[in-house]
C-alpha positions, -999 to +999 in steps of 0.1 A: +380+157-155+384+139-187+364+110-174+337+133-162+336+152-195+335+119-214+306+107-192+288+140-197+294+138-234+281+103-236+250+113-217+245+143-241+249+120-271+224+095-256+199+123-250+203+136-285+199+101-299+168+095-277+154+128-288+159+119-324+143+085-317+113+101-300+109+131-323+119+116-356+122+079-358+092+069-337+073+102-340+042+087-356+039+059-330+041+083-301+018+108-317-008+080-321-004+070-284-008+106-274-040+109-294-053+078-277-047+093-243-061+127-250-087+120-276-115+094-278-140+084-304-175+083-290-205+067-308-237+087-303-267+063-304-298+079-320-333+077-307-353+050-324-384+062-342-418+058-327-443+031-337-480+042-336-513+026-345-537+037-372-550+066-351-516+078-338-516+061-305-481+054-293-471+017-293-433+020-290-410+049-280-374+055-268-366+070-234-332+080-219-325+057-190-293+053-168-269+024-174-246+019-144-209+011-146-178+005-125-141+012-130-126-016-109-091-001-106-106+031-090-126+014-063-099+013-037-113+010-002-148+014-015-146-022-025-157-031+010-191-015+003-199-037-026-227-054-005-245-020-005-242-019-043-258-053-046-286-043-023-296-011-041-294-028-075-313-059-065-284-081-077-265-109-060-233-100-042-214-127-062-224-110-095-214-075-083-180-088-070-173-107-102-179-075-123-158-054-099-129-078-101-125-080-139-091-068-152-107-040-173-110-003-169-147-002-176-174-028-167-212-025-169-229-031-136-265-029-149-278-017-183-310+002-185-315+005-147-345+021-131-342+058-121-346+048-084-317+024-087-295+051-102-303+076-075-297+050-047-263+041-062-252+077-067-262+084-030-236+058-019-208+081-033-184+053-043-153+060-062-152+045-097-190+040-100-210+061-124-238+062-149-243+068-186-277+076-201-287+054-230-320+052-250-342+024-240-373+011-259-405+014-240-439-001-250-467+019-233-493-009-238-471-037-226-479-070-243-506-055-266-498-065-302-463-077-291-461-102-320-466-074-345-445-047-329-416-070-318-389-059-294-353-047-292-322-059-273-301-039-249-280-025-277-311-010-294-312-036-322-345-049-334-351-085-326-386-092-337-417-080-355-417-045-371-388-036-349-367-062-367-382-059-402-376-021-404-346-018-380-325+001-405-351+029-408-364+029-372-329+030-355-318+062-373-282+072-382-255+066-356-228+093-354-192+090-342-175+121-328-140+128-314-138+142-279-108+156-260-098+145-224-079+165-199-054+153-174-082+140-150-099+121-178-128+145-182-142+146-217-151+177-237-158+186-273-133+210-287-151+239-304-183+234-284-215+215-294-216+191-323-244+178-345-263+149-328-272+115-344-300+113-369-333+101-352-352+071-366-383+071-388-418+069-375-438+038-384-476+040-387-493+007-385-528-005-397-534-020-362-563-005-341-554-007-304-591-009-295-598-038-318-564-054-308-573-052-271-608-068-277-592-096-298-566-104-273-591-105-244-616-127-263-589-150-276-573-155-241-607-163-226-615-187-254-583-206-250-589-207-212-624-220-217-613-247-241-583-256-219-562-253-250-525-251-256-529-218-274-546-199-302-544-172-329-568-146-342-567-121-371-590-092-381-585-081-417-602-053-437-612-073-469-613-042-491-579-028-483-560-058-468-552-038-437-547-060-406-567-044-378-556-069-352-533-099-349-529-119-317-514-151-304-519-169-271-496-173-252-478-140-257-450-121-241-441-086-226-416-067-247-408-045-218-394-073-197-363-091-209-367-117-181-399-127-198-380-135-230-355-156-211-380-181-197-378-217-209-408-213-232-398-178-243-390-186-279-424-204-283-443-175-268-425-149-290-432-169-322-459-152-343-477-184-351-504-166-372-477-159-398-450-184-392-467-217-384-488-236-411-514-261-401-540-283-418-571-262-419-598-288-420-634-279-431-628-241-433-610-251-466-642-266-482-655-233-496-626-230-520-634-261-539-671-251-539-663-216-551-640-229-579-667-253-591-692-225-591-669-202-610-663-230-636-701-236-638-695-273-629-722-272-601-753-252-591-761-245-555-793-265-557-777-295-575-779-327-555-749-348-544-751-383-530-731-384-498-729-422-495-747-424-461-715-412-444-688-436-458-672-435-492-645-458-505-617-441-524-592-468-534-580-484-502-592-454-481-626-447-466-637-411-463-662-404-435-686-377-427-691-367-390-728-369-396-739-394-422-761-380-450-777-395-481-783-368-507-775-331-501-776-301-523-743-283-530-754-256-506-761-281-479-727-298-484-712-266-471-739-260-445-736-294-430-699-297-437-699-330-457-664-343-465-678-367-491-700-341-508-671-316-512-647-343-523-671-353-551-673-316-562-635-314-562-633-345-584-653-326-610-627-298-610-598-322-613-564-318-598-549-293-623-578-269-622-583-272-584-546-267-578-546-236-601-574-221-581-556-227-548-526-209-562-548-180-573-562-178-538-526-174-525-519-208-510-484-222-512-469-187-514-461-159-489-486-131-487-458-105-485-469-090-452-442-068-435-434-093-407-404-116-403-403-153-410-436-156-429-442-192-440-455-200-475-473-230-462-473-263-480-491-269-514-476-297-534-475-296-572-509-308-585-491-329-611-480-352-582-514-356-567-531-389-566-569-393-565-570-394-527-547-363-525-573-344-545-601-357-524-586-350-489-573-316-499-608-305-507-617-307-470-584-293-457-561-323-452-528-329-469-523-292-473-508-267-448-517-230-445-511-201-422-540-182-405-529-151-424-532-170-458-567-182-448-578-147-438-565-132-471-583-160-491-616-154-474-612-117-479-611-124-517-646-139-514-658-110-492-643-085-516-663-097-546-636-121-559-606-098-558-575-108-538-557-081-519-523-082-501-525-081-463-503-056-447-496-040-412-477-009-422-496+022-436-465+044-440-430+052-427-422+088-423-386+102-418-378+128-391-379+155-418-414+145-429-404+126-460-426+095-467-401+067-471-427+039-476-465+040-481-488+011-489-510+015-519-543-004-518-549-022-550-561-057-558-534-083-567-557-103-590-593-114-596-599-149-582-636-152-587-663-134-606-686-112-585-714-137-592-695-167-579-683-147-549-719-137-541-731-173-542-701-185-521-710-158-495-746-171-495-734-206-489-713-194-460-742-176-445-762-208-444-735-223-422-741-197-396-778-188-401-793-219-416-810-245-395-786-273-386-755-254-398-723-260-380-716-223-372-747-213-353-727-201-323-711-174-345-744-157-353-749-120-343-782-104-335-776-072-355-755-083-384-755-111-410-725-134-407-709-156-434-684-181-421-672-217-418-662-241-390-633-264-390-620-292-369-587-306-381-565-334-368-529-325-361-501-343-380-476-362-359-444-342-362-418-360-383-441-390-390-469-400-414-504-399-400-524-380-374-523-376-337-553-374-313-547-337-310-570-313-329-573-277-340-608-260-338-613-230-360-639-206-373-634-180-401-660-156-415-668-120-424-693-095-412-716-079-422-720-106-448-738-083-473-712-054-470-681-069-453-660-047-431-639-074-414-627-109-420-621-127-387-602-159-382-600-177-349-578-208-343-579-227-310-550-251-308-553-285-290-586-279-270-592-304-243-624-324-245-648-310-271-627-298-301-652-288-327-646-254-343-683-246-340-681-250-302-646-237-293-638-211-319-672-197-331-681-181-298-647-163-298-655-151-333-688-138-322-672-117-294-646-103-317-671-095-344-695-077-321-666-056-306-652-048-340-685-036-355-690-014-324-655+001-326-657+007-364-691+024-359-710+001-383-747+007-378-767-025-370-788-040-398-814-067-397-799-098-415-816-106-447-822-143-453-792-161-469-813-180-494-822-149-515-792-154-537-802-168-571-798-206-572-795-209-534-832-207-527-838-239-546-812-258-525-838-274-504-843-308-488-870-317-514-870-355-520-836-361-505-825-395-491-819-391-454-807-426-449-784-432-420-759-460-412-778-490-400-780-491-362-755-512-344-772-541-326-764-537-289-769-574-282-738-582-303-715-558-286-689-563-258-696-539-230-670-513-219-687-492-191-677-456-187-684-439-154-712-413-157-704-376-151-726-346-157-725-337-194-705-306-205-728-278-218-711-279-252-719-316-256-755-313-247-765-294-279-802-293-273-804-329-261-789-343-294-765-372-297-729-360-307-709-377-334-681-401-325-676-412-362-640-412-373-625-412-338-601-438-324-613-460-295-593-439-270-606-406-283-642-419-283-639-432-247-623-400-235-650-378-251-678-401-240-664-400-204-663-362-204-699-360-217-714-386-194-722-415-218-722-452-210-705-469-240-707-503-256-679-512-280-676-537-309-646-542-331-612-525-333-598-494-351-618-463-358-655-456-351-675-465-382-710-465-368-729-455-337-764-459-322-782-436-317-769-419-348-754-384-347-780-357-342-807-381-329-823-373-296-802-385-267-816-415-248-826-409-212-800-434-199-773-419-222-762-453-235-742-454-267-732-483-290-701-478-311-689-501-340-652-499-349-635-507-381-597-509-386-600-498-423-618-465-418-598-433-420-604-406-394-614-377-415-632-349-395-652-318-405 
């Protein structure tokens, strides 16, 4: 009995000590473990705010969609039916089995599944398989304006465009609540309903979906016609700086994550109109001319000797695509003379020209509300050599973004005042509070109204004047002011240029009362690469559609030469000397098989220019346009017979003279 009593006493003491240990010594630890079993913190994800266009059309919204999960430890015998799960979810059996075998209590099977997939999975009635409803971003217009709107990941985090730039406002306020769980693991909120998470703010863009659709269609067709690597286009209101459309080709579908994961996904998601600077070529010439006009260094009718197409600057030779003798300043822009604009830039000097470029906004970000904007490349004018000044006047040795160019041309269209381009009109909270609103006001005056008016008249001559390089941008019902550009591409990581080119056209319409600045860039066109041939027709389509959508009444274009000083810019007494013809009898013959000429190369039966091209480029272009070529010398094309613009010979024979010391400047 004593032994039994001693044993019972020992047990009683142990029980008391254990009770003290559980209830006193380790009370906090076990209370914490109990709370973990019976209580759970749940994060409530808010609905992201809507994104709409300028008229309120929905561009992005959030919908509740099912996300499917599995609790591996609860599958039991239903594990044998995993092939059925793979079938209804459209997944591989290996992927489903891998998820169902993980040593975890909760594993996602498929995030943001389709409603039909959810219904089919629930119909299987498997233990341990269920669904949670999460908000998913949906873009009603698919790829439309994808580079502006951006996209979000599976965790509702903005990853591009406006979605990324204003993610903190759009995603709203997340809320964490405590829920109770009963013995079967069922969750409930003690005390009933709780306050939900704060919804995100609504973003109203300046984009017009109708103009955006027209731009994307015209740009895609233009890139396809030119067999180009890609392209960009911008439509900008010059008075307010509002971006009415911004597009890049190729693009992507923000609704389809598989589209992002493709090998070229990052390249297609890059907003090249904002992030990727390039050498603009001849579209840049108007800035040197406008600055010289503002400083009263030149008059539109003043004559400039263009050296018959070749001008020596130190050890460099600057060429014109079409040789000219003497041109007026107005004709330097109209016929896109590199030599003419270079001589005008030399009157300005490097410090003054560099200051004007800074005032136009080059070398600095515009401040648009889109991620990763590039400032471009504009070196300190104090470091420029003479040849730097010369080549930058016609768009080489400087790098700009399409957005910077559109904003700079908008300053000319806007009477000389520079405005900041923007894509956000306002951001409104769920309670109606305006959290951000763009106020339209000029940043600074770049040109006087008189200089801007004359610059506009010069740009109109490019499109409407006889022999201008931008004739294919002309509209029947509206006057157009604009400029063509054909620029060589720099070899990445090296000095010098490749054989690849960028054709572009930029202008504004109506020229006498501008409503839209439009810039079109065609990247690496195949065959003919001149901006007047590959980009100007796209500009024309976009401009016509934009005027129709904005409801601008047609007006008969007034002659561009009515601006004071421009009327006198005529061909009176000018020297039209060309390069001396190459003597065919002295040339070695390199025959090129004849093919039917491309329509772009025919140009009313005129001889195209091959000046400034390498031998390979010249032969490639001649082959494509059906010419038989004779070659003399090595290096770049320095002369040709017949000369550029001359009537094409019936037998389409062409003599080219090459010179190793000639640089390949292009208009």
